[in-house]
KERO-799005 format. One record per residue: x, y negated, z negated of N, C-alpha, C in turn. Coordinates in pm, whole numbers. Atoms other than C-alpha are relative to their C-alpha. Layout:
BEGIN
atom n.X X&n.Y Y&n.Z Z&ca.X X&ca.Y Y&ca.Z Z&c.X X&c.Y Y&c.Z Z
...
end
This chain:
BEGIN
atom n.X 4&n.Y 106&n.Z 98&ca.X 8052&ca.Y -24&ca.Z -2922&c.X -135&c.Y -70&c.Z 0
atom n.X 127&n.Y 70&n.Z -10&ca.X 7734&ca.Y -184&ca.Z -2794&c.X -113&c.Y 81&c.Z -67
atom n.X 101&n.Y -85&n.Z 64&ca.X 7525&ca.Y 114&ca.Z -2910&c.X 8&c.Y -8&c.Z -151
atom n.X -18&n.Y 12&n.Z 145&ca.X 7671&ca.Y 86&ca.Z -3259&c.X -56&c.Y -133&c.Z -49
atom n.X 51&n.Y 131&n.Z 39&ca.X 7590&ca.Y -284&ca.Z -3275&c.X -152&c.Y -5&c.Z 6
atom n.X 147&n.Y -6&n.Z -8&ca.X 7233&ca.Y -215&ca.Z -3162&c.X -57&c.Y 76&c.Z -120
atom n.X 44&n.Y -77&n.Z 116&ca.X 7197&ca.Y 48&ca.Z -3437&c.X 8&c.Y -83&c.Z -127
atom n.X -15&n.Y 85&n.Z 118&ca.X 7330&ca.Y -192&ca.Z -3700&c.X -107&c.Y -107&c.Z -2
atom n.X 104&n.Y 103&n.Z -9&ca.X 7095&ca.Y -466&ca.Z -3579&c.X -137&c.Y 58&c.Z -32
atom n.X 129&n.Y -65&n.Z 26&ca.X 6800&ca.Y -223&ca.Z -3584&c.X -15&c.Y 31&c.Z -148
atom n.X 7&n.Y -33&n.Z 143&ca.X 6883&ca.Y -106&ca.Z -3938&c.X -20&c.Y -125&c.Z -84
atom n.X 17&n.Y 124&n.Z 75&ca.X 6913&ca.Y -464&ca.Z -4063&c.X -141&c.Y -54&c.Z 14
atom n.X 136&n.Y 51&n.Z -22&ca.X 6579&ca.Y -560&ca.Z -3906&c.X -107&c.Y 84&c.Z -67
atom n.X 102&n.Y -89&n.Z 53&ca.X 6392&ca.Y -257&ca.Z -4038&c.X 26&c.Y 48&c.Z -143
atom n.X -37&n.Y -47&n.Z 134&ca.X 6564&ca.Y -207&ca.Z -4375&c.X -111&c.Y -26&c.Z -101
atom n.X 103&n.Y 34&n.Z 98&ca.X 6288&ca.Y -382&ca.Z -4567&c.X -118&c.Y 95&c.Z 3
atom n.X 118&n.Y -87&n.Z -12&ca.X 5997&ca.Y -180&ca.Z -4434&c.X 34&c.Y 145&c.Z -36
atom n.X -38&n.Y -139&n.Z 29&ca.X 6182&ca.Y 152&ca.Z -4450&c.X 31&c.Y 19&c.Z -147
atom n.X -33&n.Y -10&n.Z 142&ca.X 6316&ca.Y 84&ca.Z -4799&c.X -122&c.Y -5&c.Z -88
atom n.X 123&n.Y 9&n.Z 79&ca.X 5975&ca.Y -18&ca.Z -4934&c.X -81&c.Y 128&c.Z 13
atom n.X 73&n.Y -126&n.Z -19&ca.X 5808&ca.Y 288&ca.Z -4781&c.X 70&c.Y 114&c.Z -71
atom n.X -76&n.Y -103&n.Z 70&ca.X 6087&ca.Y 506&ca.Z -4918&c.X -19&c.Y -6&c.Z -150
atom n.X 20&n.Y 15&n.Z 145&ca.X 6039&ca.Y 364&ca.Z -5267&c.X -138&c.Y 51&c.Z -43
atom n.X 135&n.Y -52&n.Z 31&ca.X 5666&ca.Y 443&ca.Z -5258&c.X 2&c.Y 153&c.Z 4
atom n.X -10&n.Y -146&n.Z -7&ca.X 5744&ca.Y 799&ca.Z -5146&c.X 86&c.Y 55&c.Z -114
atom n.X -82&n.Y -43&n.Z 113&ca.X 6013&ca.Y 820&ca.Z -5415&c.X -85&c.Y 16&c.Z -125
atom n.X 91&n.Y -10&n.Z 114&ca.X 5743&ca.Y 753&ca.Z -5674&c.X -79&c.Y 130&c.Z 6
atom n.X 78&n.Y -124&n.Z -17&ca.X 5533&ca.Y 1040&ca.Z -5533&c.X 88&c.Y 123&c.Z -16
atom n.X -92&n.Y -114&n.Z 5&ca.X 5830&ca.Y 1276&ca.Z -5492&c.X 44&c.Y 27&c.Z -144
atom n.X -52&n.Y -16&n.Z 136&ca.X 5965&ca.Y 1215&ca.Z -5843&c.X -109&c.Y 49&c.Z -94
atom n.X 109&n.Y -44&n.Z 87&ca.X 5626&ca.Y 1256&ca.Z -6008&c.X -42&c.Y 144&c.Z 29
atom n.X 29&n.Y -140&n.Z -32&ca.X 5567&ca.Y 1581&ca.Z -5823&c.X 100&c.Y 92&c.Z -71
atom n.X -101&n.Y -79&n.Z 71&ca.X 5895&ca.Y 1710&ca.Z -5970&c.X -22&c.Y -4&c.Z -150
atom n.X 13&n.Y 16&n.Z 145&ca.X 5836&ca.Y 1570&ca.Z -6319&c.X -123&c.Y 70&c.Z -55
atom n.X 124&n.Y -63&n.Z 45&ca.X 5484&ca.Y 1705&ca.Z -6341&c.X -10&c.Y 146&c.Z 44
atom n.X -9&n.Y -139&n.Z -45&ca.X 5588&ca.Y 2037&ca.Z -6187&c.X -122&c.Y 39&c.Z 85
atom n.X 111&n.Y -29&n.Z -91&ca.X 5323&ca.Y 2018&ca.Z -5915&c.X 43&c.Y 109&c.Z 98
atom n.X -30&n.Y -111&n.Z -92&ca.X 5311&ca.Y 2332&ca.Z -5705&c.X -39&c.Y -39&c.Z 142
atom n.X 25&n.Y 39&n.Z -139&ca.X 5335&ca.Y 2180&ca.Z -5359&c.X 43&c.Y 115&c.Z 91
atom n.X -48&n.Y -98&n.Z -97&ca.X 5355&ca.Y 2414&ca.Z -5060&c.X 141&c.Y -37&c.Z 44
atom n.X -140&n.Y 29&n.Z -36&ca.X 5720&ca.Y 2446&ca.Z -4956&c.X 14&c.Y -96&c.Z 117
atom n.X -10&n.Y 89&n.Z -117&ca.X 5660&ca.Y 2273&ca.Z -4622&c.X -31&c.Y -144&c.Z -40
atom n.X 36&n.Y 135&n.Z 45&ca.X 5495&ca.Y 1975&ca.Z -4795&c.X 112&c.Y -59&c.Z -86
atom n.X -109&n.Y 46&n.Z 86&ca.X 5770&ca.Y 1952&ca.Z -5057&c.X 121&c.Y -40&c.Z 83
atom n.X -117&n.Y 28&n.Z -84&ca.X 6046&ca.Y 1966&ca.Z -4795&c.X -23&c.Y -125&c.Z 85
atom n.X 32&n.Y 118&n.Z -80&ca.X 5871&ca.Y 1708&ca.Z -4575&c.X 3&c.Y -126&c.Z -85
atom n.X -1&n.Y 116&n.Z 91&ca.X 5819&ca.Y 1474&ca.Z -4871&c.X 144&c.Y -37&c.Z -38
atom n.X -138&n.Y 27&n.Z 37&ca.X 6182&ca.Y 1510&ca.Z -4976&c.X 78&c.Y -58&c.Z 117
atom n.X -70&n.Y 49&n.Z -118&ca.X 6313&ca.Y 1459&ca.Z -4623&c.X -42&c.Y -142&c.Z 36
atom n.X 50&n.Y 134&n.Z -34&ca.X 6091&ca.Y 1157&ca.Z -4553&c.X 49&c.Y -103&c.Z -103
atom n.X -47&n.Y 91&n.Z 105&ca.X 6182&ca.Y 1000&ca.Z -4888&c.X 149&c.Y -28&c.Z 18
atom n.X -145&n.Y 15&n.Z -16&ca.X 6553&ca.Y 1061&ca.Z -4831&c.X 32&c.Y -92&c.Z 118
atom n.X -30&n.Y 79&n.Z -120&ca.X 6555&ca.Y 916&ca.Z -4479&c.X -43&c.Y -146&c.Z -19
atom n.X 51&n.Y 137&n.Z 12&ca.X 6340&ca.Y 612&ca.Z -4558&c.X 81&c.Y -83&c.Z -99
atom n.X -71&n.Y 81&n.Z 100&ca.X 6515&ca.Y 502&ca.Z -4875&c.X 148&c.Y -15&c.Z 35
atom n.X -140&n.Y 11&n.Z -39&ca.X 6863&ca.Y 578&ca.Z -4741&c.X 19&c.Y -102&c.Z 112
atom n.X -8&n.Y 101&n.Z -107&ca.X 6803&ca.Y 378&ca.Z -4422&c.X -27&c.Y -138&c.Z -56
atom n.X 28&n.Y 129&n.Z 62&ca.X 6652&ca.Y 99&ca.Z -4632&c.X 120&c.Y -55&c.Z -75
atom n.X -115&n.Y 45&n.Z 78&ca.X 6947&ca.Y 82&ca.Z -4869&c.X 118&c.Y -32&c.Z 93
atom n.X -111&n.Y 25&n.Z -92&ca.X 7203&ca.Y 112&ca.Z -4587&c.X -22&c.Y -127&c.Z 82
atom n.X 29&n.Y 121&n.Z -77&ca.X 7029&ca.Y -159&ca.Z -4384&c.X 19&c.Y -126&c.Z -82
atom n.X -22&n.Y 116&n.Z 87&ca.X 7021&ca.Y -400&ca.Z -4678&c.X 149&c.Y -17&c.Z -30
atom n.X -143&n.Y 6&n.Z 27&ca.X 7383&ca.Y -312&ca.Z -4750&c.X 75&c.Y -57&c.Z 120
atom n.X -62&n.Y 57&n.Z -120&ca.X 7478&ca.Y -391&ca.Z -4389&c.X -15&c.Y -152&c.Z 2
atom n.X 21&n.Y 144&n.Z 4&ca.X 7329&ca.Y -737&ca.Z -4441&c.X 98&c.Y -68&c.Z -95
atom n.X -98&n.Y 57&n.Z 94&ca.X 7571&ca.Y -789&ca.Z -4731&c.X 139&c.Y -3&c.Z 60
atom n.X -123&n.Y 5&n.Z -79&ca.X 7849&ca.Y -721&ca.Z -4483&c.X 126&c.Y 27&c.Z -76
atom n.X -132&n.Y -20&n.Z 58&ca.X 8203&ca.Y -764&ca.Z -4602&c.X 24&c.Y -89&c.Z -121
atom n.X -15&n.Y 78&n.Z 124&ca.X 8136&ca.Y -969&ca.Z -4913&c.X 94&c.Y 77&c.Z -93
atom n.X -96&n.Y -71&n.Z 86&ca.X 8412&ca.Y -890&ca.Z -5166&c.X -64&c.Y 98&c.Z -99
atom n.X 66&n.Y -89&n.Z 96&ca.X 8160&ca.Y -729&ca.Z -5404&c.X -84&c.Y 108&c.Z 67
atom n.X 89&n.Y -95&n.Z -70&ca.X 7989&ca.Y -522&ca.Z -5134&c.X 45&c.Y 144&c.Z -11
atom n.X -48&n.Y -138&n.Z 11&ca.X 8207&ca.Y -214&ca.Z -5193&c.X -83&c.Y 79&c.Z -100
atom n.X 83&n.Y -68&n.Z 100&ca.X 7992&ca.Y -133&ca.Z -5497&c.X -128&c.Y 50&c.Z 66
atom n.X 122&n.Y -39&n.Z -71&ca.X 7685&ca.Y -126&ca.Z -5273&c.X 23&c.Y 114&c.Z 97
atom n.X -30&n.Y -109&n.Z -93&ca.X 7855&ca.Y 99&ca.Z -5019&c.X 12&c.Y 132&c.Z -76
atom n.X -7&n.Y -121&n.Z 83&ca.X 7934&ca.Y 348&ca.Z -5294&c.X -141&c.Y 44&c.Z -40
atom n.X 138&n.Y -31&n.Z 36&ca.X 7572&ca.Y 327&ca.Z -5404&c.X -80&c.Y 56&c.Z 115
atom n.X 73&n.Y -49&n.Z -118&ca.X 7436&ca.Y 374&ca.Z -5053&c.X 37&c.Y 145&c.Z 31
atom n.X -43&n.Y -138&n.Z -24&ca.X 7644&ca.Y 689&ca.Z -5008&c.X -58&c.Y 95&c.Z -105
atom n.X 52&n.Y -85&n.Z 109&ca.X 7534&ca.Y 825&ca.Z -5346&c.X -150&c.Y 23&c.Z 12
atom n.X 145&n.Y -17&n.Z -16&ca.X 7166&ca.Y 768&ca.Z -5268&c.X -28&c.Y 114&c.Z 97
atom n.X 24&n.Y -104&n.Z -99&ca.X 7175&ca.Y 983&ca.Z -4956&c.X 43&c.Y 138&c.Z -45
atom n.X -49&n.Y -130&n.Z 46&ca.X 7383&ca.Y 1259&ca.Z -5110&c.X -79&c.Y 53&c.Z -118
atom n.X 68&n.Y -41&n.Z 121&ca.X 7187&ca.Y 1263&ca.Z -5433&c.X -129&c.Y 77&c.Z 21
atom n.X 126&n.Y -70&n.Z -25&ca.X 6861&ca.Y 1381&ca.Z -5279&c.X 20&c.Y 148&c.Z 24
atom n.X -22&n.Y -140&n.Z -34&ca.X 7018&ca.Y 1708&ca.Z -5170&c.X 99&c.Y 67&c.Z -93
atom n.X -95&n.Y -57&n.Z 94&ca.X 7262&ca.Y 1758&ca.Z -5454&c.X -50&c.Y -19&c.Z -142
atom n.X 39&n.Y 33&n.Z 136&ca.X 7191&ca.Y 1587&ca.Z -5783&c.X -83&c.Y -127&c.Z 1
atom n.X 85&n.Y 118&n.Z 4&ca.X 6902&ca.Y 1351&ca.Z -5839&c.X 59&c.Y -109&c.Z -90
atom n.X -68&n.Y 99&n.Z 84&ca.X 7112&ca.Y 1183&ca.Z -6108&c.X 96&c.Y -84&c.Z 84
atom n.X -88&n.Y 73&n.Z -91&ca.X 7358&ca.Y 1088&ca.Z -5833&c.X -80&c.Y -103&c.Z 80
atom n.X 86&n.Y 94&n.Z -72&ca.X 7071&ca.Y 927&ca.Z -5641&c.X -34&c.Y -120&c.Z -89
atom n.X 29&n.Y 109&n.Z 95&ca.X 6976&ca.Y 726&ca.Z -5953&c.X 122&c.Y -91&c.Z -16
atom n.X -124&n.Y 77&n.Z 14&ca.X 7339&ca.Y 618&ca.Z -5998&c.X 25&c.Y -85&c.Z 125
atom n.X -16&n.Y 75&n.Z -124&ca.X 7348&ca.Y 514&ca.Z -5632&c.X -89&c.Y -123&c.Z 6
atom n.X 90&n.Y 116&n.Z 3&ca.X 7043&ca.Y 292&ca.Z -5670&c.X 46&c.Y -103&c.Z -102
atom n.X -54&n.Y 91&n.Z 102&ca.X 7196&ca.Y 145&ca.Z -5986&c.X 117&c.Y -81&c.Z 57
atom n.X -114&n.Y 70&n.Z -61&ca.X 7519&ca.Y 62&ca.Z -5800&c.X -44&c.Y -98&c.Z 108
atom n.X 50&n.Y 90&n.Z -104&ca.X 7328&ca.Y -85&ca.Z -5507&c.X -65&c.Y -124&c.Z -63
atom n.X 60&n.Y 114&n.Z 71&ca.X 7127&ca.Y -303&ca.Z -5749&c.X 106&c.Y -95&c.Z -52
atom n.X -111&n.Y 84&n.Z 48&ca.X 7451&ca.Y -428&ca.Z -5904&c.X 61&c.Y -78&c.Z 115
atom n.X -56&n.Y 68&n.Z -117&ca.X 7586&ca.Y -509&ca.Z -5558&c.X -89&c.Y -113&c.Z 49
atom n.X 93&n.Y 106&n.Z -42&ca.X 7272&ca.Y -707&ca.Z -5472&c.X 18&c.Y -122&c.Z -91
atom n.X -20&n.Y 110&n.Z 94&ca.X 7322&ca.Y -915&ca.Z -5787&c.X 134&c.Y -70&c.Z 25
atom n.X -134&n.Y 57&n.Z -14&ca.X 7695&ca.Y -964&ca.Z -5730&c.X 21&c.Y -73&c.Z 133
atom n.X -23&n.Y 59&n.Z -133&ca.X 7683&ca.Y -1042&ca.Z -5356&c.X -83&c.Y -126&c.Z 23
atom n.X 91&n.Y 115&n.Z -14&ca.X 7391&ca.Y -1289&ca.Z -5377&c.X -43&c.Y -27&c.Z 145
atom n.X 51&n.Y 13&n.Z -136&ca.X 7303&ca.Y -1225&ca.Z -5012&c.X -152&c.Y 15&c.Z -4
atom n.X 143&n.Y -20&n.Z 22&ca.X 6960&ca.Y -1100&ca.Z -5122&c.X -36&c.Y -65&c.Z -133
atom n.X 44&n.Y 57&n.Z 127&ca.X 6752&ca.Y -1221&ca.Z -5415&c.X 63&c.Y 77&c.Z -116
atom n.X -61&n.Y -70&n.Z 113&ca.X 6951&ca.Y -1142&ca.Z -5730&c.X -102&c.Y 66&c.Z -93
atom n.X 102&n.Y -62&n.Z 88&ca.X 6628&ca.Y -1072&ca.Z -5921&c.X -39&c.Y 138&c.Z 52
atom n.X 29&n.Y -132&n.Z -56&ca.X 6562&ca.Y -783&ca.Z -5682&c.X 106&c.Y 101&c.Z -46
atom n.X -108&n.Y -86&n.Z 47&ca.X 6900&ca.Y -640&ca.Z -5777&c.X -14&c.Y 35&c.Z -147
atom n.X 20&n.Y -26&n.Z 143&ca.X 6822&ca.Y -677&ca.Z -6147&c.X -110&c.Y 103&c.Z -19
atom n.X 110&n.Y -97&n.Z 11&ca.X 6488&ca.Y -496&ca.Z -6108&c.X 45&c.Y 139&c.Z 44
atom n.X -47&n.Y -128&n.Z -52&ca.X 6657&ca.Y -224&ca.Z -5903&c.X 96&c.Y 67&c.Z -97
atom n.X -98&n.Y -57&n.Z 93&ca.X 6945&ca.Y -175&ca.Z -6146&c.X -67&c.Y 47&c.Z -129
atom n.X 69&n.Y -39&n.Z 123&ca.X 6719&ca.Y -170&ca.Z -6452&c.X -89&c.Y 122&c.Z 24
atom n.X 86&n.Y -114&n.Z -32&ca.X 6470&ca.Y 66&ca.Z -6285&c.X 80&c.Y 127&c.Z 21
atom n.X -84&n.Y -118&n.Z -23&ca.X 6744&ca.Y 300&ca.Z -6168&c.X 64&c.Y 47&c.Z -130
atom n.X -56&n.Y -36&n.Z 130&ca.X 6903&ca.Y 288&ca.Z -6513&c.X -100&c.Y 74&c.Z -87
atom n.X 106&n.Y -69&n.Z 76&ca.X 6573&ca.Y 382&ca.Z -6678&c.X -24&c.Y 140&c.Z 56
atom n.X 23&n.Y -131&n.Z -63&ca.X 6523&ca.Y 662&ca.Z -6428&c.X 116&c.Y 95&c.Z -29
atom n.X -118&n.Y -80&n.Z 30&ca.X 6878&ca.Y 786&ca.Z -6481&c.X -3&c.Y 50&c.Z -145
atom n.X 6&n.Y -35&n.Z 141&ca.X 6839&ca.Y 781&ca.Z -6858&c.X -109&c.Y 102&c.Z -29
atom n.X 113&n.Y -89&n.Z 30&ca.X 6498&ca.Y 945&ca.Z -6868&c.X 16&c.Y 136&c.Z 68
atom n.X -19&n.Y -127&n.Z -70&ca.X 6590&ca.Y 1210&ca.Z -6612&c.X 106&c.Y 85&c.Z -69
atom n.X -107&n.Y -77&n.Z 63&ca.X 6909&ca.Y 1308&ca.Z -6788&c.X -37&c.Y 49&c.Z -140
atom n.X 33&n.Y -37&n.Z 137&ca.X 6751&ca.Y 1324&ca.Z -7134&c.X -134&c.Y 72&c.Z -16
atom n.X 134&n.Y -59&n.Z 12&ca.X 6398&ca.Y 1448&ca.Z -7062&c.X 8&c.Y 152&c.Z -9
atom n.X -2&n.Y -147&n.Z 11&ca.X 6340&ca.Y 1804&ca.Z -7179&c.X -78&c.Y 63&c.Z 114
atom n.X 68&n.Y -77&n.Z -102&ca.X 6258&ca.Y 2037&ca.Z -6895&c.X 5&c.Y -54&c.Z 140
atom n.X 0&n.Y 54&n.Z -136&ca.X 6308&ca.Y 1804&ca.Z -6599&c.X 104&c.Y 71&c.Z 84
atom n.X -87&n.Y -65&n.Z -95&ca.X 6452&ca.Y 2011&ca.Z -6320&c.X 69&c.Y 126&c.Z -48
atom n.X -69&n.Y -119&n.Z 50&ca.X 6567&ca.Y 2295&ca.Z -6543&c.X -96&c.Y 105&c.Z -52
atom n.X 89&n.Y -96&n.Z 65&ca.X 6292&ca.Y 2457&ca.Z -6745&c.X -144&c.Y -41&c.Z 26
atom n.X 135&n.Y 40&n.Z -37&ca.X 5955&ca.Y 2429&ca.Z -6578&c.X -107&c.Y 56&c.Z -93
atom n.X 98&n.Y -53&n.Z 94&ca.X 5789&ca.Y 2624&ca.Z -6859&c.X -29&c.Y -100&c.Z -112
atom n.X 20&n.Y 102&n.Z 103&ca.X 5828&ca.Y 2322&ca.Z -7089&c.X -70&c.Y -119&c.Z 64
atom n.X 66&n.Y 117&n.Z -58&ca.X 5569&ca.Y 2054&ca.Z -7011&c.X 73&c.Y -129&c.Z -39
atom n.X -69&n.Y 126&n.Z 23&ca.X 5720&ca.Y 1709&ca.Z -6979&c.X -83&c.Y -85&c.Z -97
atom n.X 73&n.Y 86&n.Z 94&ca.X 5623&ca.Y 1492&ca.Z -7280&c.X -40&c.Y -131&c.Z 68
atom n.X 56&n.Y 121&n.Z -61&ca.X 5412&ca.Y 1188&ca.Z -7192&c.X 96&c.Y -118&c.Z -9
atom n.X -91&n.Y 114&n.Z 16&ca.X 5672&ca.Y 943&ca.Z -7327&c.X 105&c.Y -1&c.Z 111
atom n.X -102&n.Y -9&n.Z -103&ca.X 5932&ca.Y 1067&ca.Z -7079&c.X -60&c.Y -30&c.Z 137
atom n.X 66&n.Y 28&n.Z -128&ca.X 5684&ca.Y 1059&ca.Z -6791&c.X -22&c.Y -151&c.Z 17
atom n.X 24&n.Y 144&n.Z -7&ca.X 5595&ca.Y 698&ca.Z -6874&c.X 130&c.Y -77&c.Z 21
atom n.X -129&n.Y 66&n.Z -18&ca.X 5962&ca.Y 599&ca.Z -6898&c.X 49&c.Y 18&c.Z 145
atom n.X -36&n.Y -24&n.Z -140&ca.X 6030&ca.Y 761&ca.Z -6559&c.X -84&c.Y -87&c.Z 92
atom n.X 87&n.Y 81&n.Z -85&ca.X 5729&ca.Y 588&ca.Z -6408&c.X 34&c.Y -148&c.Z -9
atom n.X -41&n.Y 140&n.Z 12&ca.X 5844&ca.Y 251&ca.Z -6547&c.X 122&c.Y -26&c.Z 88
atom n.X -116&n.Y 15&n.Z -86&ca.X 6179&ca.Y 300&ca.Z -6376&c.X -36&c.Y 4&c.Z 148
atom n.X 43&n.Y -12&n.Z -140&ca.X 6013&ca.Y 409&ca.Z -6052&c.X -76&c.Y -124&c.Z 46
atom n.X 73&n.Y 122&n.Z -36&ca.X 5781&ca.Y 107&ca.Z -6057&c.X 94&c.Y -118&c.Z 20
atom n.X -97&n.Y 108&n.Z -17&ca.X 6075&ca.Y -129&ca.Z -6104&c.X 79&c.Y 17&c.Z 130
atom n.X -70&n.Y -27&n.Z -126&ca.X 6259&ca.Y 39&ca.Z -5815&c.X -90&c.Y -38&c.Z 118
atom n.X 94&n.Y 32&n.Z -108&ca.X 5948&ca.Y 9&ca.Z -5595&c.X -18&c.Y -150&c.Z 12
atom n.X 15&n.Y 145&n.Z -1&ca.X 5901&ca.Y -355&ca.Z -5696&c.X 122&c.Y -66&c.Z 64
atom n.X -123&n.Y 58&n.Z -56&ca.X 6264&ca.Y -432&ca.Z -5610&c.X 7&c.Y 21&c.Z 151
atom n.X -8&n.Y -29&n.Z -144&ca.X 6248&ca.Y -262&ca.Z -5269&c.X -106&c.Y -78&c.Z 78
atom n.X 104&n.Y 79&n.Z -66&ca.X 5919&ca.Y -435&ca.Z -5182&c.X 42&c.Y -147&c.Z 2
atom n.X -48&n.Y 138&n.Z 6&ca.X 6068&ca.Y -767&ca.Z -5295&c.X 109&c.Y -24&c.Z 106
atom n.X -102&n.Y 12&n.Z -104&ca.X 6370&ca.Y -708&ca.Z -5069&c.X -64&c.Y -1&c.Z 139
atom n.X 70&n.Y -4&n.Z -129&ca.X 6132&ca.Y -623&ca.Z -4783&c.X -68&c.Y -132&c.Z 31
atom n.X 68&n.Y 129&n.Z -21&ca.X 5930&ca.Y -941&ca.Z -4831&c.X 101&c.Y -111&c.Z 30
atom n.X -104&n.Y 101&n.Z -26&ca.X 6246&ca.Y -1152&ca.Z -4846&c.X 56&c.Y 15&c.Z 142
atom n.X -51&n.Y -24&n.Z -135&ca.X 6374&ca.Y -989&ca.Z -4525&c.X -101&c.Y -45&c.Z 105
atom n.X 104&n.Y 42&n.Z -96&ca.X 6041&ca.Y -1048&ca.Z -4348&c.X -8&c.Y -152&c.Z 8
atom n.X 3&n.Y 146&n.Z 3&ca.X 6040&ca.Y -1412&ca.Z -4457&c.X 119&c.Y -58&c.Z 77
atom n.X -121&n.Y 45&n.Z -69&ca.X 6396&ca.Y -1456&ca.Z -4331&c.X -12&c.Y 23&c.Z 152
atom n.X 18&n.Y -27&n.Z -142&ca.X 6307&ca.Y -1293&ca.Z -3996&c.X -98&c.Y -100&c.Z 61
atom n.X 95&n.Y 100&n.Z -51&ca.X 6009&ca.Y -1530&ca.Z -3958&c.X 68&c.Y -135&c.Z 15
atom n.X -73&n.Y 127&n.Z -9&ca.X 6233&ca.Y -1829&ca.Z -4032&c.X 94&c.Y -2&c.Z 121
atom n.X -93&n.Y -9&n.Z -112&ca.X 6488&ca.Y -1710&ca.Z -3777&c.X -73&c.Y -8&c.Z 134
atom n.X 78&n.Y 2&n.Z -123&ca.X 6220&ca.Y -1659&ca.Z -3513&c.X -56&c.Y -139&c.Z 29
atom n.X 57&n.Y 133&n.Z -17&ca.X 6073&ca.Y -2004&ca.Z -3574&c.X 108&c.Y -102&c.Z 39
atom n.X -109&n.Y 97&n.Z -27&ca.X 6412&ca.Y -2175&ca.Z -3544&c.X 49&c.Y 4&c.Z 142
end
């Protein structure tokens, strides 16, 4: 039991930094896919694995901070979908971030504006990924610039939200240490 509590405490303390780093890598990973960059397989796998671990630990750590709030179940569903989505369907990952953003807004444990940015960014990414011609299916069709810009707008909002959550967590940790 003590080991589990230490892990939960560690995830809560490091969720901000890991989530923010994961969001930055998500931007790179997603653009590599959207632009059909020919990365060496080892680089692609490492980027995907690092992105998955960082953003999943970040989301799970922030979700642990929301605890047992009545609206937190939405965030737990989102956290599970984020981790599974990287290795199954990227649309599932987008839906997971959308659900987690909604949970942040509903629970009010974190800044609700972070949840709004996250939900809107994930929604844009979900929409653009599902409708963009050629994304993930037909690499012979170049992705139109409009779709790339829409995806990047969603990714920037997701990154902004995760960095905002990280800054809020760091501020809270400083306050706790000073008290």
